ROLOZA-332279 format. One record per residue: z, x, y of N, C-alpha, C in turn. Coordinates in steps of 0.001 Angstrom, whole numbers, plus 500000, padded with zeros to 6 digits. Example, Ala and Ser with C-alpha at 12.3 -4.5 7.8 and 13.67 -1.06 7.14 Angstrom:
2
507800513190494310507800512300495500507800513200496700
507080512850497750507140513670498940507870512900500030
END
This chain:
266
361510433166849099360455432177848918359669432496847660
359379431468846868358541431617845684357263430803845863
356185431318845276354884430652845356354391430389843941
354112429133843641353661428749842299352399427904842412
351414428184841584350206427360841520350450426283840461
350439425024840884350792423921839981349719422836839995
349615422106838860348650421005838734349358419682838989
348767418841839833349346417529840114348950416568838998
349942415862838464349713415004837301348809413816837615
348915413240838810348215411980839076346714412147839289
346267413329839705344822413473839922344242414766839350
345088415607838742344598416822838100344190417933839051
344439417773840337344098418839841284345213419886841304
344839421058841812345795422163841840346303422390843259
347566422764843343348186423028844644348983424331844578
349243424895845750350180426009845857351511425436846318
352536425622845495353855425077845795354743426187846350
355135426045847602356007427014848262357435426489848247
358365427289847739359770426885847653360640427875848412
361432427377849347362341428224850117363622428441849315
364006429703849133365185430022848323366458430190849146
366330430326850448367501430523851307367337429648852550
368206428677852705368069427695853787368184428289855186
368764429473855303368915430049856645367568430454857251
366526430489856415365193430824856917364319429578857071
364943428413857138364179427159857142363236427040858342
363676427462859524362821427354860709361560428204860568
361737429424860100360587430313859904359696429779858794
360323429227857758359571428695856617358660427545857055
359182426671857910358381425549858408357173426059859193
357383427086860011356268427651860774355234428281859854
355708428970858832354797429583857864353952428526857171
354602427481856695353880426413855990352848425753856904
353235425516858154352307424906859092351103425788859357
351342427083859470350251428027859706349297428065858517
349864428145857313349037428200856102348226426914855951
348875425755856175348184424470856018347010424344856983
347220424784858223346147424666859216344960425544858865
345216426687858254344135427591857870343412427095856617
344202426665855627343623426237854348342814424953854510
343202424096855435342514422813855635341041422991855984
340690424145856491339303424398856873338462424913855708
339096425179854569338372425718853412337581424616852719
336406424963852208335525423981851587335690423916850070
336276424948849470336479424951848020337910425358847702
338322425070846462339673425434846036339857426944846067
338864427664845578338952429124845545339087429700846949
338306429141847873338378429608849254339735429293849865
340295428151849506341599427768850021342693428704849548
342654429045848262343656429966847709343536431334848367
342293431784848527342063433080849161342600433096850590
342350432031851313342834431935852693344356431918852743
344962431171851821346423431100851780347031432474851526
346461433213850577346992434535850251346827435497851425
345732435356852164345542436176853358346618435872854402
346961434603854524348023434205855458349359434819855058
349672434742853762350939435302853283351002436803853561
349873437491853353349831438933853587350047439253855062
349451438450855940349627438663857378351091438505857782
351745437475857257353156437265857578354015438397857011
353675438831855829354434439925855217354320441194856059
353115441503856504352907442680857340353662442554858656
353714441332859182354438441101860429355911441441860278
356528440959859196357955441201859002358242442647858628
357325443283857891357522444689857568357481445538858829
356572445190859739356458445943860988357701445779861847
358359444629861718359540444371862540360783445077862017
360732445534860774361870446247860192361792447725860576
361997448008861818361862449365862322363043450206861873
362745451338861261363801452233860799364085453277861870
365326453357862284365741454341863269366718455300862605
366467456581862725367364457567862136368729457514862809
369773457683862009371116457768862569371244459080863341
372304459213864124372493460441864893372647461641863961
373328461448862854373480462541861893372125462943861312
371298461956861021369967462241860490369093462931861529
369238462557862777368463463199863846368842464667863981
370127464932863949370595466314864053370109467120862854
370150466496861688369689467183860487368211467512860547
367407466560861028365970466794861145365682467872862184
366410467846863291366206468872864315366513470248863744
367591470348862963367956471628862348366857472111861408
366299471197860612365233471577859686363984472032860435
363614471306861478362422471671862243362602473015862944
363788473246863494364017474508864195364007475676863217
364640475493862069364617476554861059363194476788860571
362451475704860392361086475810859877360173476560860835
360157476147862093359151476668863015359655477791863921
360955477843864155361486478873865043362006480081864281
362292479902862990362804481010862176361790481385861094
361599480501860125360653480795859048359229480963859575
358843480101860498357474480132861011357109481453861647
358059482099862291357791483387862931357551484479861894
358014484243860686357883485261859644356670485030858755
356443483779858346355367483507857381354286482591857928
354493482051859141353500481165859726353778479705859439
353411478818860359353676477383860215353056476752858975
351867477207858587351196476600857434352014476770856167
352482477992855912353290478257854721354600477488854760
355162477362855960356428476644856115356278475180855734
355241474539856250355029473117855969354752472895854486
354034473814853858353778473697852422355070473798851624
356024474577852128357294474741851420358348473718851781
358070472874852772359041471859853217358998470683852248
359872470723851262359849469735850186361013468757850220
361984468992851096363118468085851198362756466638851452
361787466361852340361418464962852597360926464214851371
360495464945850348359959464301849149360975464259848009
362233464561848322363280464420847327363629465668846557
363094466826846946363427468064846251364895468417846477
365432469224845586366859469545845653367214470361846895
366300471255847307366514472025848534365434471662849557
365751471869850817364828471477851887363533472276851871
363664473589851634362484474456851620362442475220850308
361316475132849630361170475768848328359917476638848314
360151477934848092359065478889847957359182479552846586
358223480386846243358220481008844917359492481809844682
359905482590845669361033483500845491362300483088846234
362247482003846955363406481644847775363479480148848022
364709479636847985364970478239848309366000478208849441
365778477319850410366680477211851553367150475769851718
368462475611851748369059474308852022369667474363853420
369204473470854303369611473506855706370655472426855979
371740472829856630372789471892857021373051472027858521
373078470910859212373438470934860628374945470778860756
375482471318861835376921471215862051377221471190863540
378407470625863854378943470714865202379732472023865313
380079472394866520380890473600866691382267473433866066
382697472170865902384027471892865347384003471555863854
382837471626863233382725471279861817383460472298860958
384265471806860019385027472689859139384524472670857698
383685471686857371383208471578855990381783471044855983
381041471403854940379659470956854771379571469976853617
378819468909853815378635467889852781377469468283851883
377717468331850577376677468628849593376327467328848881
375040467016848829374596465678848433374587465421846939
374478466466846118374403466238844671374735467518843922
374855467383842607375130468539841756373926469462841623
372779469023842107371556469831842007371221470568843304
371850470202844392371448470741845691371649472247845797
372684472761845159372933474204845191372820474812843797
372067474173842939371892474677841574370647475548841497
370772476690840832369626477570840657369853478934841274
368806479743841255368877481106841777368128481206843106
368394482299843812367698482601845072367816481472846099
369011480891846168369260479825847141370059480378848315
369608480062849502370340480410850717370751479126851421
372030479029851737372541477893852500372461478253853979
371698477473854717371470477741856138372269476744856963
373209477247857728374076476383858536373678476537860008
373227475436860611372726475475861985373664474683862896
374224475366863874375058474659864851374145473998865874
374212472672865940373356471893866829374188471309867966
373773471609869188374402471000870360373570469800870785
374231468772871268373529467561871677373873467161873096
372964466425873722373187465961875090372416464669875317
372952463821876185372260462580876534371355462765877747
371330463963878290370440464254879415369755465593879197
368657465778879879367860466991879710368579468194880311
368711469246879496369342470485879925368422471651879566
368579472804880218367740473962879895367846474335878412
366715474457877752366701474845876347366864473700875370
367126472489875866367298471325875002365976470561874910
365728469967873732364521469167873544364841467924872724
364069466876872940364197465685872100363473465936870783
363753465108869798363045465227868522361535465054868679
361064464037869431359615463913869616358996465140870279
359698465718871245359187466923871900359083468072870913
360099468205870078360078469307869112358994469077868069
358864467844867606357837467530866613356445467790867178
356244467477868450354955467710869095354653469201869182
355657469977869565355481471430869640355197472017868266
355929471546867258355720472028865895354313471686865411
353883470489865718352544470049865304351463470898865966
351671471213867235350712472057867953350672473459867355
351845473984866993351906475305866367351166475312865040
351335474234864285350656474121862996349149474038863184
348709473290864178347273473155864444346662474498864820
347366475264865641346871476576866053346797477538864876
347628477295863868347637478142862673346610477683861639
345924476573861940344936476048861004345543475281859847
346793474825860011347479474111858941347058472658858835
347525472021857780347180470625857499348143469705858243
347668469078859292348516468195860098348939466959859325
348101466508858396348433465321857611349652465569856734
349793466787856238350952467130855412352225467053856251
352162467576857467353313467531858366353660466095858741
352652465327859103352874463925859473353438463129858302
352962463444857099353445462747855905354920463031855665
355341464273855899356751464631855719357634463856856690
357198463768857943357965463000858933358033461529858549
356928461017858027356888459614857606357836459370856440
357894460323855510358801460190854371360253460134854833
360567460892855856361926460903856401362241459597857120
361191458941857626361385457709858380361414457930859873
360840459053860311360845459395861729359493459096862354
359513458268863397358315457956864166358446458619865535
357700459692865789357855460424867053357473459619868285
356818458492868097356420457654869231357458456598869590
358539456540868829359567455534869077360441455947870258
360584455041871208361369455315872413362850455538872109
363287455145870920364701455294870564365141456755870558
364180457669870430364521459087870342364310459839871659
363987459132872718363582459795873963364744460242874840
365964459824874519367089460141875393368150461001874720
367851461516873547368786462400872847368190463799872797
368906464757873363368416466134873451369259467038872558
368593468003871934369280468895871005368872470346871250
369735471232870773369441472664870831370151473354869676
369446474250869001370058475042867933370797476207868583
372115476183868492372935477189869166373063478473868361
373227478335867049373434479524866224373112479225864768
372873480306864023372576480210862593373572481049861805
374000480508860674374826481255859736374209481092858356
374080482200857639373435482176856323374441482554855245
374351481841854114375238482105852990374417482307851721
374768483349850975374110483636849701374774482808848604
374045481824848086374599480937847054374356481573845690
375267482428845293375146483105843999376524483531843529
376595483991842293377855484481841753378956483443841805
380060483799842443381232482921842486381237481987843693
380094481816844328380026480869845445380524479505844966
381439478866845698382004477584845251380986476445845298
380573475991844137379580474912844050379753474169842736
379321472934842717379304472123841499377850471924841101
377528472260839854376166472086839359376178471158838153
375005470824837664374912469911836518375547470503835274
375659471829835228376287472481834068377803472336834082
378348471969835229379804471907835374380396470533835103
379554469529834922380069468172834771379750467623833385
380537466657832956380368466078831624379044465331831517
378512465292830325377273464571830067377450463096830435
376498462557831142376563461159831547377000460960832980
377570462004833589377975461911834986376836462390835882
376688461767837031375646462160837976376024461676839373
375212462053840348375459461611841719376716462196842322
377023463440841985378235464081842481378045464536843927
378943464135844790378952464581846179380258465319846433
380183466396847203381400467154847480381261467898848805
382369468465849256382393469185850524382832470623850286
382251471534851049382607472946850970383245473362852291
384475473844852234385143474341853436384469475628853890
384109475687855158383412476865855670384261478125855573
385566477978855719386432479158855649386457479764854256
386094478973853244386151479470851864384919480272851465
383902480302852330382664480996851952382310482120852930
383298482582853677383060483689854612382517484923853905
383013485183852708382606486389851978381151486338851518
380521485170851619379140485025851151378133485035852303
378615485315853515377717485385854660376756486560854520
375515486331854905374519487392854951373781487291856284
373153488380856691372425488323857955371058487681857744
370397487372858843369120486656858775368058487455858039
368024488753858261367010489576857598367182489535856088
368418489581855625368673489510854183368272488154853631
368537487105854396368200485753853946366694485568853833
365952486077854802364507485869854812363768486859853928
364397487970853592363735488971852757363542488490851328
364186487370850978363988486809849637362550486343849441
361850486074850531360488485551850445359493486686850213
359606487303849038358776488461848715357298488120848699
356972486907848265355567486515848155354896486383849516
355709486363850569355148486214851912355428487445852764
355624488561852094355785489795852844357220490197853070
358168489544852373359552489938852515359774491323851930
360799492034852409361062493393851952361638493381850547
END
């Protein structure tokens, strides 16, 4: 739909001309026009009429935006659960929830999920049968002091001992952050950036549990593609790493977390 303010030739008055660009929305368009006309008809001046019309358009726009509910895919849910568990159940026990949330930069488009002064962590969720990890870009494993964190996530459609839904985990994480004196708005903003609404009933019947962690030191001859490896002008490289090919790069949890020297790492 386009909106144009036009002057009528026969009397010199001004009108708002609404034009429908796609006929499949004709029924909704008629309702919109009727609503706007009924509101504008009560205006006493042209300026007031235009203002009222624009308010109507904004209300309809907000209505349709609210109806476009974003629901995370199952893969995205598992990935978020893995990040939250690593953040609050692993990193949080070492440096505290506040520091963890400050370092959680993945939701804002950073190359790695967690970025600290001395350490970067990229978290990948996996099934027990997963044989390869998907790497999203040539920058995801580029740089120094990067640890690839592989979290085996088990899922269930019913509540089992040790399993939690995403909203339950987010609530627990938020409570932990509050007790630590952290900024809840920062945490909520990260979830919003991801597109996760903990109040959505769509997430109430999927239960997850982090079964195990495997850590890999991304350095030296670790198989990875970086921006230095591709021709100028190429970008958006996606690739997969076979888990069997990186066995030699496994490190234990203490070694992985000790990179965080600024937070008391050894």
